[in-house]
C-alpha angles and dihedrals in degrees: 000000000000090000089054089059093045093053088079089060094043088240095123090121091059112121109241119200135167088266094053110117121217096218107033101032105029094028092219117174128218092266089056090054090051088053090049088049090055092049089051092050091049089052103038104019117212092337092089114042105187093178091056091046093053093042089062090060135086118238094258091052089053091050090050095042109138132202089244093056091051091047090052089051093050091048092050092049093049093046092050088054092048094249100105 
């Protein structure tokens, strides 16, 4: 899903790891995070609420948000729903 968002920037060859940060490393803007939120909702439904997850963070946490932290959040949400 992240790669789908990156295609617009022609960064689809960028190596993405659990440590990759959305803001600092991938330079995603807020609209890109909205796009990612939509993709997550399409895939997981209401189980994973990205907007709620981000709303609970301070600005610096959002800037430093890593792929790994998002993956942990998704796993936690799916496990809570009995899907993980």
